[in-house]
Structures are given as structure tokens and as C-alpha cells.
C-alpha positions as CSV (number, residue, x, y, z in Angstrom):
1,M,-0.2,0.1,-0.1
2,S,1.5,3.4,-1.3
3,S,1.0,6.4,1.3
4,T,2.1,10.1,0.7
5,K,4.0,10.2,3.8
6,A,6.6,8.3,6.0
7,Y,6.1,9.0,9.6
8,I,9.0,9.8,11.8
9,I,9.2,7.5,14.9
10,D,12.1,8.8,16.2
11,T,15.7,10.6,15.2
12,H,18.8,10.3,17.3
13,T,22.4,11.7,16.6
14,I,25.6,11.6,18.7
15,S,27.2,15.1,17.2
16,P,29.5,18.1,18.9
17,L,26.4,19.0,20.8
18,G,25.6,16.0,22.2
19,L,24.0,12.3,22.4
20,G,20.4,12.5,22.0
21,T,17.1,14.6,21.2
22,S,17.3,16.0,24.9
23,E,21.0,17.0,25.1
24,L,20.9,18.3,21.6
25,L,17.6,20.5,22.4
26,A,19.4,22.3,25.4
27,A,22.5,22.6,23.5
28,L,20.3,24.5,21.0
29,Q,18.2,26.6,23.6
30,E,21.7,27.5,25.3
31,K,23.3,28.7,22.1
32,K,26.1,26.2,22.5
33,Q,28.9,26.8,19.7
34,A,31.0,23.4,19.7
35,A,34.2,24.8,18.1
36,T,37.2,23.6,20.1
37,L,41.0,23.1,20.0
38,I,41.7,20.0,17.8
39,E,42.2,17.2,20.0
40,Q,42.2,14.0,17.6
41,F,45.7,14.9,15.9
42,D,47.7,18.0,16.5
43,P,46.6,21.0,14.3
44,S,49.7,23.0,14.6
45,G,50.5,25.1,11.8
46,L,47.1,24.8,10.1
47,A,45.4,27.8,9.3
48,Q,42.4,26.7,11.1
49,S,43.1,25.0,14.3
50,H,39.8,24.5,15.8
51,A,36.9,22.3,15.0
52,C,33.2,20.9,16.2
53,E,34.2,17.3,17.9
54,V,32.1,14.7,19.3
55,A,33.4,15.0,23.1
56,V,35.8,12.5,24.5
57,A,33.6,11.0,26.9
58,Q,31.2,9.5,24.8
59,Q,33.3,7.2,24.1
60,K,33.0,5.3,27.1
61,W,30.1,3.6,24.8
62,L,33.0,1.9,22.6
63,D,33.9,-0.3,25.6
64,Q,30.6,-2.6,25.0
65,L,31.8,-3.2,21.3
66,P,32.6,-6.7,20.8
67,T,36.1,-7.5,20.3
68,E,36.8,-7.7,16.8
69,W,34.6,-4.3,16.2
70,Q,36.6,-2.5,18.1
71,D,40.0,-2.8,16.6
72,V,37.9,-1.2,13.6
73,A,36.6,1.8,15.7
74,T,40.2,2.6,16.5
75,Y,41.0,3.5,13.3
76,D,37.6,4.5,11.7
77,R,36.4,7.2,13.4
78,K,33.0,7.1,11.5
79,F,32.6,3.8,12.3
80,A,33.0,4.4,16.1
81,L,30.3,7.7,16.0
82,W,28.4,5.3,14.0
83,A,28.5,2.2,16.9
84,I,28.0,5.0,19.7
85,A,24.8,6.2,17.7
86,L,23.2,2.6,17.7
87,L,24.7,1.2,21.2
88,S,23.1,3.9,22.7
89,Q,19.6,3.1,21.6
90,Q,20.3,-0.6,21.1
91,Q,17.6,-1.9,22.8
92,M,15.2,0.4,21.0
93,L,16.2,-0.6,17.9
94,K,16.0,-4.4,18.9
95,E,12.9,-4.3,19.6
96,I,11.4,-2.2,17.4
97,F,12.5,-4.5,14.3
98,A,12.0,-7.9,16.1
99,N,8.3,-7.2,15.8
100,T,8.7,-6.0,11.7
101,P,8.9,-8.9,9.5
102,T,12.3,-9.0,7.8
103,N,11.1,-8.4,4.6
104,R,9.2,-5.0,5.3
105,T,12.6,-3.3,6.4
106,A,15.5,-1.6,5.0
107,L,18.4,0.2,5.6
108,F,19.6,3.5,3.7
109,L,23.0,5.1,4.6
110,G,24.9,8.4,3.8
111,L,28.7,7.6,4.1
112,G,31.6,9.9,3.7
113,A,34.8,8.7,2.1
114,N,37.4,6.6,4.1
115,A,40.5,8.7,5.2
116,F,44.1,6.6,5.6
117,P,44.8,6.6,9.8
118,V,48.1,8.1,9.1
119,L,48.8,9.4,12.8
120,R,47.3,6.2,14.4
121,I,49.3,3.5,12.0
122,A,52.0,6.0,12.7
123,K,52.4,5.2,16.3
124,A,51.2,1.6,16.1
125,V,54.3,0.6,14.3
126,E,56.6,3.1,15.8
127,N,59.2,0.8,17.2
128,Y,58.8,-1.5,14.4
129,S,61.2,-3.2,12.3
130,A,60.9,-2.8,8.2
131,F,59.8,-6.7,8.7
132,G,57.6,-6.0,11.8
133,L,56.0,-3.0,10.3
134,N,54.7,-5.3,7.2
135,E,53.5,-7.7,9.7
136,A,52.0,-5.1,11.3
137,I,49.9,-3.7,8.7
138,A,48.9,-7.2,7.5
139,K,47.6,-7.8,10.7
140,L,45.6,-4.2,10.9
141,N,44.4,-5.3,7.4
142,Y,42.7,-8.2,8.0
143,N,39.3,-9.8,7.2
144,N,38.1,-10.4,10.9
145,G,35.0,-12.6,9.4
146,H,32.8,-9.8,10.0
147,K,33.1,-7.9,6.9
148,A,35.4,-5.6,8.8
149,N,38.9,-4.4,7.6
150,S,40.8,-2.1,10.1
151,I,42.3,0.0,7.3
152,F,40.1,0.4,4.5
153,N,36.6,-0.3,5.4
154,H,34.2,-0.6,2.5
155,A,31.0,0.8,2.2
156,D,28.9,-2.2,3.4
157,L,30.5,-2.5,6.7
158,Y,28.3,0.0,8.6
159,G,25.2,-1.8,7.1
160,A,26.7,-5.4,8.4
161,Y,27.3,-4.1,11.7
162,F,23.7,-3.1,12.1
163,Q,22.4,-6.4,10.6
164,Q,25.0,-8.4,13.0
165,E,24.2,-6.4,16.2
166,I,20.9,-5.2,15.7
167,A,18.5,-6.8,13.4
168,E,18.6,-8.2,9.8
169,V,17.3,-6.2,7.1
170,A,15.8,-7.2,3.7
171,F,17.4,-4.1,1.7
172,C,20.5,-1.9,2.1
173,R,22.1,0.9,0.2
174,N,24.5,3.0,1.0
175,L,24.7,6.7,-0.7
176,M,28.2,8.5,-1.3
177,T,27.3,11.7,-2.5
178,A,29.4,14.0,-0.3
179,C,27.4,16.7,1.7
180,S,24.2,15.7,0.6
181,S,24.9,11.7,1.4
182,S,22.4,11.6,4.5
183,T,20.0,13.5,3.1
184,Q,19.5,11.5,0.1
185,A,19.3,8.4,2.2
186,I,16.7,9.7,4.2
187,A,14.8,10.8,1.0
188,F,15.5,7.3,-0.6
189,G,14.2,5.7,2.6
190,A,11.4,8.1,2.7
191,A,10.4,6.5,-1.0
192,H,10.9,3.1,-0.3
193,I,7.8,3.5,2.5
194,M,6.0,5.9,0.0
195,A,6.1,3.2,-2.4
196,G,4.7,0.5,-0.3
197,Q,8.0,-1.3,-0.5
198,A,8.7,-1.3,3.4
199,D,6.8,-0.6,6.7
200,L,10.3,0.3,8.6
201,V,13.2,2.0,7.6
202,L,16.3,3.6,9.5
203,A,18.0,6.2,7.3
204,G,20.7,8.1,8.0
205,G,24.5,8.2,8.2
206,T,28.2,9.1,9.6
207,D,31.0,11.0,8.7
208,S,33.7,12.8,10.1
209,I,36.7,15.2,8.2
210,I,38.8,15.9,11.5
211,N,41.8,14.2,10.2
212,Q,44.9,15.1,8.5
213,F,44.3,14.0,5.3
214,A,40.6,15.2,4.8
215,Y,41.3,18.8,6.9
216,I,44.6,19.5,4.8
217,S,42.2,18.6,1.6
218,F,39.3,20.9,2.5
219,G,41.8,23.6,3.4
220,K,43.3,23.3,0.1
221,L,40.0,23.9,-1.0
222,G,40.0,27.1,0.8
223,V,36.5,26.1,2.3
224,L,37.3,26.3,5.9
225,S,37.5,29.4,7.8
226,P,40.4,30.2,9.5
227,D,38.8,32.0,12.2
228,Q,34.6,31.4,12.6
229,C,31.8,29.7,10.7
230,R,29.2,32.8,9.5
231,P,26.3,31.8,7.4
232,F,24.8,34.3,5.5
233,D,27.0,37.0,6.4
234,V,28.4,39.1,4.0
235,G,32.1,38.6,5.2
236,R,31.8,34.8,5.2
237,N,35.2,32.9,4.6
238,G,34.6,29.3,4.9
239,T,32.4,26.7,6.8
240,I,34.0,24.8,10.5
241,A,34.6,21.3,10.5
242,G,32.2,18.7,12.4
243,E,31.3,15.4,12.9
244,C,27.9,13.3,13.1
245,A,26.5,9.8,13.1
246,G,23.0,9.0,13.7
247,F,19.4,7.5,12.4
248,T,15.7,8.4,11.6
249,L,13.2,5.6,11.9
250,L,11.3,6.3,9.5
251,A,7.3,4.0,9.2
252,S,4.4,3.4,7.1
253,E,0.9,4.4,7.8
254,A,0.2,0.7,8.6
255,F,2.9,0.0,10.8
256,V,2.2,3.7,13.2
257,H,-1.3,2.2,13.4
258,K,-0.7,-1.3,13.8
259,N,1.7,-0.7,16.8
260,N,-0.3,2.2,18.5
261,L,2.8,4.7,17.9
262,K,2.7,8.7,18.0
263,P,5.1,9.7,15.3
264,K,7.1,12.8,16.2
265,A,6.4,14.3,12.7
266,A,5.9,13.3,9.0
267,L,8.3,13.6,5.5
268,I,6.3,14.8,3.4
269,G,8.1,15.9,0.0
270,F,11.6,15.5,-1.1
271,G,13.5,16.9,-4.1
272,N,16.7,16.3,-5.5
273,S,18.5,17.8,-8.5
274,M,21.9,17.9,-10.2
275,D,23.9,21.3,-11.0
276,A,26.7,19.5,-13.4
277,Y,28.3,22.8,-12.9
278,K,31.7,22.2,-11.1
279,I,33.0,19.4,-8.9
280,T,33.6,21.4,-6.0
281,A,31.2,24.4,-6.2
282,P,27.4,24.8,-6.6
283,D,26.1,27.1,-10.0
284,P,26.4,30.3,-8.7
285,S,22.7,30.8,-10.2
286,G,21.2,28.7,-7.7
287,A,19.0,27.2,-10.3
288,G,19.6,23.5,-9.0
289,V,18.9,24.3,-5.6
290,E,15.8,26.1,-7.0
291,R,14.8,22.8,-8.7
292,A,15.4,20.6,-5.6
293,L,13.0,23.0,-3.4
294,R,10.2,23.5,-6.0
295,S,10.1,19.5,-6.2
296,A,10.1,19.3,-2.5
297,I,7.3,21.3,-2.3
298,E,5.2,20.0,-5.1
299,M,5.5,16.8,-3.9
300,S,4.4,17.7,-0.3
301,G,1.1,19.1,-1.6
302,I,1.6,22.2,0.6
303,R,2.0,26.0,-0.7
304,A,5.5,27.5,-0.3
305,E,3.9,30.2,1.6
306,Q,2.8,27.6,4.3
307,I,6.4,26.9,5.3
308,D,7.4,28.6,8.7
309,Y,11.1,27.3,8.7
310,I,14.1,26.5,6.5
311,N,17.3,25.1,8.1
312,A,19.3,26.1,4.9
313,H,22.5,24.6,4.0
314,G,24.5,27.5,5.1
315,T,28.0,26.4,5.2
316,G,29.3,29.9,5.5
317,T,31.4,29.7,2.2
318,R,31.5,32.1,-0.2
319,S,30.3,30.0,-3.2
320,N,27.1,28.5,-0.9
321,D,25.1,30.9,0.8
322,E,23.9,33.7,-1.8
323,A,23.2,31.1,-4.3
324,E,21.1,29.1,-1.9
325,L,19.4,32.6,-0.4
326,R,18.3,33.7,-3.8
327,A,17.3,30.5,-4.9
328,I,14.7,30.4,-1.8
329,E,13.2,33.9,-2.3
330,R,12.6,32.6,-5.9
331,V,10.8,29.8,-4.5
332,V,8.5,31.4,-1.8
333,G,8.4,34.9,-3.3
334,A,5.9,37.4,-1.6
335,A,5.7,35.1,1.4
336,A,9.6,35.5,2.1
337,P,9.0,38.0,5.1
338,H,7.0,35.5,6.7
339,I,9.1,32.5,6.3
340,F,12.4,32.3,9.1
341,V,15.8,30.9,7.6
342,S,18.9,29.9,9.6
343,S,22.0,27.6,9.6
344,T,23.1,25.8,12.6
345,K,26.5,24.8,11.2
346,D,28.3,28.0,12.9
347,R,27.1,25.5,16.0
348,H,27.9,22.2,15.3
349,G,30.4,22.5,12.2
350,H,30.0,20.7,8.8
351,A,29.6,16.8,8.8
352,I,30.0,16.3,5.1
353,A,28.0,13.3,4.4
354,A,26.6,13.2,7.6
355,A,25.4,17.0,7.7
356,G,22.1,15.6,6.3
357,I,20.8,13.5,9.6
358,Q,22.7,16.2,12.0
359,E,20.7,19.0,10.4
360,F,17.4,16.4,10.2
361,H,17.4,15.8,13.8
362,V,18.0,19.7,14.6
363,L,14.8,20.2,12.7
364,T,12.5,18.0,14.1
365,T,13.7,19.1,17.7
366,C,12.9,22.7,16.8
367,I,9.6,21.4,15.6
368,L,8.7,19.6,18.7
369,A,10.1,22.8,20.5
370,N,8.3,25.4,18.6
371,L,11.9,26.7,18.5
372,I,13.7,28.6,15.7
373,A,17.2,28.2,15.9
374,A,18.9,31.8,15.4
375,N,22.1,32.7,13.2
376,L,24.2,33.0,15.8
377,S,27.8,34.4,14.1
378,F,27.0,37.3,11.5
379,S,27.2,40.8,12.2
380,N,26.5,41.9,8.4
381,P,23.5,40.1,7.1
382,L,22.9,39.5,3.2
383,Q,20.3,41.8,2.0
384,T,16.9,39.8,2.0
385,N,13.4,39.6,2.6
386,L,13.4,36.7,4.1
387,Q,13.5,36.4,8.5
388,L,17.0,35.6,9.1
389,P,16.9,35.5,13.2
390,F,20.0,37.0,14.8
391,R,21.3,35.8,17.9
392,E,18.5,35.4,20.0
393,N,16.5,32.0,19.0
394,K,12.6,32.4,18.4
395,T,9.8,30.7,19.9
396,H,7.1,30.2,16.9
397,P,4.7,27.0,16.1
398,I,5.9,25.6,12.9
399,R,3.7,23.1,10.7
400,Y,5.7,23.1,8.0
401,A,9.3,23.2,7.8
402,L,12.5,22.5,5.3
403,T,16.1,21.3,5.6
404,N,18.5,21.6,2.6
405,N,21.9,19.8,1.8
406,F,23.9,20.4,-1.2
407,A,27.1,18.5,-2.2
408,F,30.1,18.3,-4.7
409,G,29.1,18.5,-8.3
410,G,26.0,20.3,-7.7
411,V,24.2,17.5,-5.9
412,N,21.1,19.0,-4.4
413,C,18.5,17.8,-2.1
414,S,15.5,19.5,0.2
415,L,13.2,17.8,2.4
416,V,9.6,18.9,3.8
417,L,8.3,17.9,7.2
418,E,5.0,18.4,8.7
419,N,4.6,18.9,12.7
420,L,1.7,16.4,13.4
421,N,1.0,17.6,16.8
422,I,-0.6,21.0,15.4
């Protein structure tokens, strides 16, 4: 049975703003900005020495990992974050999937590219002879029988862990479209439910660019701010690195009724587009962004002027923000003065492939709390008729909301959510 909605049963993340919804809400209300001096490697000599990292204290969850997975978590930050997100909700996940026929379940994950853990490998083998080094590398690169490889983890690793430790699913797909990866994972998961192909879908992802290879690469692209992420500011000069892992549980209407559940909200529309303008920059006209927005709103069945709040991609880079803002203006037209727009990346940083699940969780949390998250960092905002709340959060009912994420190559994705409690 097809549906026009995918119901949001729960959303959960581990991020620089905390673990779970209650910690995230408190951080949003307190206007916490998570950037601190990098702890995962020595940033001396880099133009940007700060990033938004998950607190070291959260790694206590990794003590619960089976031994064969602890080695993987040591060398793969993305997997470590993914494991924490699942371990902290493991009992709930096991119960809900145990009560669902396997052939009616699916898993959609947005993932980032792997980075060779140079520093950790170097420390592990610093006292080895040349022959010992070969043995060490061979050991680290072993196949432990659980689809886990301690250096170059293939994309199925994260789904394999879920299926081994939580529940088997009928269908698993990994998406690697850079900054829109987990946003698209959510969209594809919703499509699976709307088409009647599943009753329960776990969609989300994991990523971190807080490692030497990724950090230096993004620095060379000129997209990391040397001081502060300032989305929608005239003087914006780049984003700030972040990390996150998490998931949302999407369900069909039949599943909701059968299990007497009260959904948090509903995903009612999504839109994808491709600029194909430049591999590392969006089309400056915002035409692709506009197509994604219009497609998502059209699918949702609402009018653009009914949107109360947009959690924007808003990276704080020169290329993104103005193009996104102008695209939104064209889509909402005369309703612009009544629509709030903000980016929360100045609070939690840019989690790249996990930006979608991170900001999806921010948005669902804001919807339930009637909270419009303020832009905390700009001092000279871009000119616009849209409402760009500055420094102070707003309390405002949110019936319909939208979130955007855009990626290298111009891969654009927008999601429309409905608050079911209004």
C-alpha cells in the first residue's frame, strides 16, 4: 500500500552538541557553539586549529563493542561514531525491528569517503623493524570474518554491523554523494515507504573530516574558515569542520497504526537535482537548488508560503550561501518576510556526509519545541526579505519546515516535514 507520508518515529544522533534529543535541545536553547581546539590530531601549523568534535567522554560507549569491532573503531572514526549512535539506542532498535517482518524493513546510509589513519598507524608501528612493519600492516588489514577491515573499510561495513548486532533487514543501500549523502538516504528511505515497499526504514549516516588527510584537503579547497563560520554574512569566509552519526526511523501509516505509535512528525516531500556545473562549487545562479526546493514542495502538496522555517545548508562559504538564499527567495516569492531561515552549522560545524542526518535531527527537535534556531555568528547579513533570526532564538509554531543539503558536483536535496502535533 502506497502512502503520501513517511512517519518519523524517532531521530537520534551523536554530535558535537550532544547525544540524543534532550542534549541536542538543551544545546540549541543554550546557543552552544561547539568549536574547540582539535584533539584528534596536532593542528599546529594549520590555518584553522579548531573544529566541532564529539566529546571524548562519549567514547565510553565503545567499551560495549564486541572485540572484533573495537579494532575497527580504533582506526575508523566514522565507524566509532556510528557504533555509539546505535549502542546508545540498541535496546529500542532491537525491539522495534524484532516486531517487524524482515521482508518489510530496509536500511539507507549516507557515508563519507575513508581516510587512511596515518597518525594512528604511525604510532602503532613506530618501534617495529621493516619486517615487523609489514606484519603489522597485514594484521591491521585482516578480514575478521565480519566484513570488517581495519584500514580500508568498504561501504558495506556500517550496514554489516547493524545487521550483525541489531537486526537483519531485507534491503540495504549506501549513498556517497558528499554533503547530501545522508539527506538523500532519508529521501530514498521515505520513497521506499511511500511506494509500499517497506514498513520500517532506518535512514541516516556517519562522517567525520577531522583527520589530517581530509582537513588538509578541505583547507586546500579554501572552504575552511580561518576563524569562525558565519553563514549568510557578507564577510563569510568558510565553514568549520564537524562530525556526526545518527539515524531516523521512518514508518508506514499501517505500521504506525498497528503498533499504536505516536510519530514525532512526517516527511511529506523531497526533491533532488544535479547542477553538473563544477565538481567543487555550486551553480552560482542557484538554479539546481531551486529545482530541488520546488520538487520537494510540489511533492508535499503544500504551498511555498505555508513553510514556517527552513534549516538551510548555509555552509558559510562564499559559493554556497548567497546562491541558496536567492533560490529560496525565488521559490517562496512574496511570502519571504514570513519565513524564517537559519543555518546551524555555526553551532555544530559541517559534518559532510552526515550533515543531512545532523540537521534533520536539529529540525525535528525544533519542530517539536516550536523553536527557530538563530544565526549566531553573523554581524553583517546578506540583504534579503526572508527572516534571518540573529543571535536570539525565536519561539514560533512550526507546522511545515524544510531542510536543505547540497554537495560537490551540485547534488542537491531538500526535505519537507510536517508537524503532526498542530
